[in-house]
DSSP file (Angstrom, degrees, kcal/mol; ACC not computed):
  #  RESIDUE AA STRUCTURE BP1 BP2  ACC     N-H-->O    O-->H-N    N-H-->O    O-->H-N    TCO  KAPPA ALPHA  PHI   PSI    X-CA   Y-CA   Z-CA
    1    1 A M              0   0    0      0, 0.0    31,-1.1     0, 0.0     2,-0.5   0.000 360.0 360.0 360.0 133.0    0.1    0.1    0.0
    2    2 A I        +     0   0    0     29,-0.2     2,-0.2    28,-0.1    31,-0.1  -0.744 360.0  99.3 -94.8 136.1    1.4    3.3   -0.9
    3    3 A G  S    S-     0   0    0     -2,-0.5    29,-0.2    29,-0.2     0, 0.0  -0.840  71.0 -84.6 166.6 152.8    1.1    6.0    1.6
    4    4 A S     >  -     0   0    0     -2,-0.2     4,-2.9     1,-0.1     3,-0.4  -0.421  48.8-104.2 -75.9 161.6    3.2    7.8    4.2
    5    5 A P  H  > S+     0   0    0      0, 0.0     4,-2.5     0, 0.0     5,-0.2   0.871 121.9  49.7 -57.6 -32.8    3.5    6.2    7.6
    6    6 A S  H  > S+     0   0    0      2,-0.2     4,-1.8     1,-0.2     5,-0.1   0.891 112.9  48.5 -73.7 -32.2    1.0    8.8    9.2
    7    7 A K  H  > S+     0   0    0     -3,-0.4     4,-2.3     2,-0.2    -1,-0.2   0.950 110.4  49.6 -70.9 -42.0   -1.5    8.1    6.4
    8    8 A V  H  X S+     0   0    0     -4,-2.9     4,-2.7     1,-0.2    -2,-0.2   0.921 110.0  51.0 -55.4 -49.2   -1.2    4.4    6.7
    9    9 A K  H  X S+     0   0    0     -4,-2.5     4,-2.0     1,-0.2    -1,-0.2   0.857 111.1  50.0 -54.8 -39.4   -1.8    4.6   10.5
   10   10 A H  H  X S+     0   0    0     -4,-1.8     4,-1.9     2,-0.2    -1,-0.2   0.899 112.7  45.0 -65.1 -48.3   -4.9    6.8    9.8
   11   11 A I  H  X S+     0   0    0     -4,-2.3     4,-2.4     1,-0.2    -2,-0.2   0.899 111.4  51.7 -69.9 -39.6   -6.3    4.4    7.3
   12   12 A F  H  X S+     0   0    0     -4,-2.7     4,-2.3     2,-0.2    -2,-0.2   0.886 109.0  52.2 -65.2 -38.1   -5.6    1.3    9.5
   13   13 A K  H  X S+     0   0    0     -4,-2.0     4,-1.6    -5,-0.2    -1,-0.2   0.950 110.6  49.0 -60.0 -46.8   -7.4    3.1   12.5
   14   14 A D  H  X S+     0   0    0     -4,-1.9     4,-1.6     1,-0.2    -2,-0.2   0.867 111.1  47.8 -66.4 -38.4  -10.4    3.6   10.2
   15   15 A L  H  <>S+     0   0    0     -4,-2.4     5,-2.5     2,-0.2     4,-0.4   0.814 108.9  54.8 -74.1 -26.1  -10.5    0.0    9.0
   16   16 A L  H  <5S+     0   0    0     -4,-2.3     3,-0.2     3,-0.2    -2,-0.2   0.826 106.6  52.0 -69.6 -25.9  -10.2   -1.3   12.6
   17   17 A K  H  <5S+     0   0    0     -4,-1.6    -2,-0.2     1,-0.2    -1,-0.2   0.856 105.2  56.2 -68.6 -34.2  -13.3    0.8   13.4
   18   18 A E  T  <5S-     0   0    0     -4,-1.6    -1,-0.2    -5,-0.2    -2,-0.2   0.579 130.0 -94.0 -78.2  -8.7  -15.0   -0.9   10.5
   19   19 A G  T   5S+     0   0    0     -4,-0.4     2,-0.2     1,-0.4    -3,-0.2   0.582  75.0 144.5 115.5   9.0  -14.4   -4.3   12.0
   20   20 A F      < -     0   0    0     -5,-2.5    -1,-0.4    -8,-0.1     2,-0.2  -0.633  47.6-125.0 -77.3 147.3  -11.0   -5.4   10.3
   21   21 A T     >  -     0   0    0     -2,-0.2     4,-2.2     1,-0.1     5,-0.2  -0.486  11.2-119.1 -95.5 159.7   -8.9   -7.4   12.6
   22   22 A R  H  > S+     0   0    0      1,-0.2     4,-2.0     2,-0.2     5,-0.2   0.888 115.9  55.1 -66.9 -38.3   -5.2   -6.5   13.4
   23   23 A S  H  > S+     0   0    0      2,-0.2     4,-0.6     1,-0.2    -1,-0.2   0.940 107.0  50.2 -60.4 -44.5   -4.1   -9.8   12.0
   24   24 A R  H >4 S+     0   0    0      1,-0.2     3,-1.0     2,-0.2     4,-0.2   0.912 112.2  47.5 -55.9 -46.2   -5.8   -9.0    8.7
   25   25 A L  H >< S+     0   0    0     -4,-2.2     3,-1.6     1,-0.3    -1,-0.2   0.798 100.1  67.7 -72.3 -22.4   -4.1   -5.6    8.6
   26   26 A A  H 3< S+     0   0    0     -4,-2.0    -1,-0.3     1,-0.2    -2,-0.2   0.779  91.2  62.9 -61.6 -23.2   -0.7   -7.2    9.4
   27   27 A Q  T << S+     0   0    0     -3,-1.0     2,-0.3    -4,-0.6    -1,-0.2   0.619  82.2  98.2 -80.2  -9.7   -0.8   -8.8    6.1
   28   28 A V  S <  S-     0   0    0     -3,-1.6     2,-1.0    -4,-0.2    -3,-0.0  -0.634  73.1-138.3 -79.3 133.9   -0.8   -5.4    4.4
   29   29 A H        -     0   0    0     -2,-0.3     3,-0.1   -27,-0.0    -2,-0.1  -0.834  40.7-166.2 -89.8 100.5    2.7   -4.4    3.2
   30   30 A A        +     0   0    0     -2,-1.0   -28,-0.1     1,-0.3     2,-0.1  -0.993  53.0  16.3-153.8 143.2    2.6   -0.7    4.2
   31   31 A P  S    S-     0   0    0      0, 0.0    -1,-0.3     0, 0.0     2,-0.2   0.764  82.1-149.2 -73.9 159.6    4.1    1.7    3.8
   32   32 A I        +     0   0    0    -31,-1.1   -29,-0.2   -29,-0.2    16,-0.1  -0.579  50.8  62.6 -94.5 147.7    6.1    0.6    0.6
   33   33 A G  S    S-     0   0    0     -2,-0.2     2,-0.3    15,-0.2    15,-0.2  -0.245  78.0 -88.5 124.1 156.5    9.5    1.8   -0.2
   34   34 A L        -     0   0    0     13,-0.6     2,-1.3    10,-0.1     4,-0.3  -0.657  48.5-100.6 -94.2 156.5   13.0    1.8    1.3
   35   35 A D        +     0   0    0     -2,-0.3    -2,-0.1     1,-0.2    -1,-0.0  -0.667  64.5 144.8 -82.9  94.7   14.0    4.5    3.6
   36   36 A L  S    S-     0   0    0     -2,-1.3    -1,-0.2     7,-0.1     3,-0.1   0.204  72.7-106.9-106.8   2.2   16.1    6.6    1.2
   37   37 A G        -     0   0    0      1,-0.2    -2,-0.1    -3,-0.1     7,-0.1   0.780  58.1-178.1  69.8  24.8   15.1    9.9    2.8
   38   38 A A        +     0   0    0     -4,-0.3    -1,-0.2     5,-0.2    -2,-0.0  -0.283  22.8 156.8 -66.5 141.5   12.9   10.4   -0.3
   39   39 A E        +     0   0    0     -3,-0.1    -1,-0.1     1,-0.0    -2,-0.0   0.541  53.3  67.3-133.1 -32.4   11.0   13.7   -0.6
   40   40 A T  S  > S-     0   0    0      1,-0.1     4,-2.6     0, 0.0     5,-0.2  -0.489  89.2-111.6 -90.7 162.4   10.2   14.4   -4.3
   41   41 A P  H  > S+     0   0    0      0, 0.0     4,-1.8     0, 0.0     5,-0.2   0.854 119.9  52.6 -65.4 -28.7    7.8   12.2   -6.3
   42   42 A D  H  > S+     0   0    0      2,-0.2     4,-2.7     1,-0.2     5,-0.2   0.957 111.5  47.5 -67.4 -46.5   10.9   10.8   -8.4
   43   43 A E  H  > S+     0   0    0      1,-0.2     4,-1.9     2,-0.2    -1,-0.2   0.898 112.2  48.7 -66.8 -36.9   12.7    9.9   -5.1
   44   44 A I  H  X S+     0   0    0     -4,-2.6     4,-2.0     2,-0.2    -1,-0.2   0.848 111.3  50.3 -68.6 -37.6    9.6    8.2   -3.7
   45   45 A A  H  X S+     0   0    0     -4,-1.8     4,-2.8    -5,-0.2    -2,-0.2   0.908 109.6  51.0 -72.1 -41.6    9.1    6.3   -6.9
   46   46 A L  H  X S+     0   0    0     -4,-2.7     4,-3.0     2,-0.2    -2,-0.2   0.902 109.0  50.9 -60.7 -41.2   12.8    5.2   -6.8
   47   47 A S  H  X S+     0   0    0     -4,-1.9     4,-2.1     2,-0.2   -13,-0.6   0.906 113.7  45.2 -59.4 -42.9   12.4    3.9   -3.1
   48   48 A I  H  X S+     0   0    0     -4,-2.0     4,-2.1   -15,-0.2   -15,-0.2   0.931 114.4  47.9 -68.6 -41.2    9.3    1.9   -4.1
   49   49 A A  H  X S+     0   0    0     -4,-2.8     4,-2.2     1,-0.2     5,-0.2   0.929 110.9  52.2 -64.2 -45.2   11.0    0.5   -7.2
   50   50 A A  H  X S+     0   0    0     -4,-3.0     4,-2.5    -5,-0.2    -1,-0.2   0.910 109.6  48.5 -50.7 -44.1   14.1   -0.4   -5.2
   51   51 A E  H  X S+     0   0    0     -4,-2.1     4,-2.9     1,-0.2     5,-0.3   0.877 109.4  53.0 -73.3 -29.7   12.1   -2.3   -2.6
   52   52 A M  H  X S+     0   0    0     -4,-2.1     4,-2.6     1,-0.2    -1,-0.2   0.947 111.5  45.8 -64.5 -44.8   10.2   -4.2   -5.4
   53   53 A V  H  X S+     0   0    0     -4,-2.2     4,-2.2     1,-0.2    -2,-0.2   0.889 110.4  53.9 -59.5 -42.3   13.5   -5.3   -6.9
   54   54 A M  H  <>S+     0   0    0     -4,-2.5     5,-3.1    -5,-0.2     4,-0.4   0.919 112.9  42.6 -59.9 -47.7   14.8   -6.2   -3.5
   55   55 A I  H ><5S+     0   0    0     -4,-2.9     3,-0.7     3,-0.2    -2,-0.2   0.916 113.9  50.9 -65.2 -40.7   11.7   -8.5   -2.8
   56   56 A R  H 3<5S+     0   0    0     -4,-2.6    -2,-0.2    -5,-0.3    -1,-0.2   0.916 117.1  39.0 -65.3 -38.7   11.7  -10.0   -6.2
   57   57 A K  T 3<5S-     0   0    0     -4,-2.2    -1,-0.2    -5,-0.2    -2,-0.2   0.458 107.7-127.0 -86.7  -2.4   15.5  -10.9   -6.0
   58   58 A K  T < 5 +     0   0    0     -3,-0.7    -3,-0.2    -4,-0.4    -4,-0.1   0.883  55.3 156.0  53.2  42.2   15.1  -11.9   -2.3
   59   59 A A      < -     0   0    0     -5,-3.1    -1,-0.1    -6,-0.2    -2,-0.0  -0.380  49.5-124.4 -92.8 177.3   17.9   -9.6   -1.4
   60   60 A T        -     0   0    0     -2,-0.1    -1,-0.1     2,-0.1    -5,-0.1   0.636  26.7-130.9 -98.2 -17.0   18.6   -8.0    2.0
   61   61 A G        +     0   0    0      1,-0.2     3,-0.1    -7,-0.1    -7,-0.0   0.464  55.0 148.8  81.5  -7.4   18.7   -4.4    1.2
   62   62 A A        -     0   0    0      1,-0.1    -1,-0.2     2,-0.1    -2,-0.1  -0.280  58.4 -94.8 -65.4 145.8   22.0   -4.1    3.2
   63   63 A P    >   -     0   0    0      0, 0.0     3,-0.7     0, 0.0    -1,-0.1  -0.309  26.0-134.1 -57.9 145.0   24.3   -1.4    1.8
   64   64 A L  G >  S+     0   0    0      1,-0.2     3,-2.2     2,-0.2     4,-0.3   0.730  96.9  76.8 -68.5 -28.0   27.0   -2.7   -0.6
   65   65 A N  G >  S+     0   0    0      1,-0.3     3,-0.5     2,-0.2     4,-0.3   0.646  83.6  67.5 -69.8  -9.0   29.7   -0.8    1.1
   66   66 A T  G X> S+     0   0    0     -3,-0.7     4,-1.2     1,-0.2     3,-0.8   0.671  77.0  83.1 -83.9 -12.6   29.7   -3.4    3.8
   67   67 A L  H <> S+     0   0    0     -3,-2.2     4,-2.5     1,-0.3    -1,-0.2   0.820  84.4  57.7 -52.7 -39.5   31.0   -6.1    1.5
   68   68 A H  H <> S+     0   0    0     -3,-0.5     4,-2.7    -4,-0.3    -1,-0.3   0.855 103.6  54.2 -67.2 -29.8   34.6   -4.9    2.0
   69   69 A Q  H <> S+     0   0    0     -3,-0.8     4,-1.5    -4,-0.3    -1,-0.2   0.845 106.1  51.0 -69.3 -32.9   34.1   -5.5    5.7
   70   70 A L  H  X S+     0   0    0     -4,-1.2     4,-2.6     2,-0.2    -2,-0.2   0.926 111.1  49.8 -62.7 -51.6   33.0   -9.1    5.0
   71   71 A L  H  X S+     0   0    0     -4,-2.5     4,-3.0     1,-0.2     5,-0.3   0.949 109.3  50.5 -53.4 -51.5   36.1   -9.7    2.9
   72   72 A T  H  X S+     0   0    0     -4,-2.7     4,-1.5     1,-0.2    -1,-0.2   0.858 110.8  48.3 -54.4 -35.9   38.3   -8.3    5.5
   73   73 A E  H  X S+     0   0    0     -4,-1.5     4,-1.4     2,-0.2    -1,-0.2   0.888 112.2  49.9 -71.4 -37.6   36.8  -10.6    8.1
   74   74 A E  H  X S+     0   0    0     -4,-2.6     4,-2.1     1,-0.2    -2,-0.2   0.906 111.7  48.9 -68.4 -37.9   37.1  -13.7    5.8
   75   75 A E  H  X S+     0   0    0     -4,-3.0     4,-1.6     1,-0.2    -2,-0.2   0.823 109.7  51.1 -73.6 -25.4   40.8  -12.8    5.1
   76   76 A A  H  X S+     0   0    0     -4,-1.5     4,-0.8    -5,-0.3    -1,-0.2   0.781 108.0  53.4 -68.6 -32.5   41.5  -12.4    8.8
   77   77 A A  H  X S+     0   0    0     -4,-1.4     4,-0.6     2,-0.2     3,-0.3   0.852 109.3  47.9 -74.0 -38.5   39.9  -15.8    9.4
   78   78 A V  H >< S+     0   0    0     -4,-2.1     3,-0.9     1,-0.2    -2,-0.2   0.887 107.3  55.2 -72.4 -33.3   42.2  -17.4    6.8
   79   79 A E  H 3< S+     0   0    0     -4,-1.6    -1,-0.2     1,-0.2    -2,-0.2   0.806 103.5  56.5 -68.5 -25.2   45.3  -15.7    8.2
   80   80 A E  H 3< S+     0   0    0     -4,-0.8    -1,-0.2    -3,-0.3    -2,-0.2   0.638  87.3  92.3 -83.1  -8.0   44.4  -17.3   11.8
   81   81 A V  S << S-     0   0    0     -3,-0.9     5,-0.1    -4,-0.6     2,-0.0  -0.686  92.2-111.0 -80.0 125.4   44.4  -20.8   10.3
   82   82 A P    >   -     0   0    0      0, 0.0     3,-2.1     0, 0.0     4,-0.2  -0.379  23.1-119.9 -58.1 136.2   48.0  -22.3   10.6
   83   83 A A  G >  S+     0   0    0      1,-0.3     3,-0.8     2,-0.2    -2,-0.0   0.672 109.1  59.7 -52.8 -27.8   49.7  -22.6    7.3
   84   84 A G  G 3  S+     0   0    0      1,-0.2    -1,-0.3     2,-0.1    -3,-0.0   0.750 102.7  53.3 -72.1 -20.3   50.2  -26.4    7.7
   85   85 A S  G <         0   0    0     -3,-2.1    -1,-0.2     1,-0.2    -2,-0.2   0.316 360.0 360.0 -96.9   9.4   46.4  -27.0    7.9
   86   86 A R    <         0   0    0     -3,-0.8    -1,-0.2    -4,-0.2    -2,-0.1   0.483 360.0 360.0 -83.9 360.0   45.4  -25.1    4.8
């Protein structure tokens, strides 16, 4: 569901008053989009498209700049293994 967090909250409150259950509302994916600090319509569209790709590809959404940290950790682990046991 597209909408700001405050709009989604308002709509959910109205739906609860109309008889929808909390468990039913928990099935709604809202608000949609990644937290990019988007403000303009173009930025909001980008955040929504990015989340759609992330879900379709079953990705984590983690920043890619953390990959170098993973490589460094793996290299450190290799260095800790005694040379004769490699």
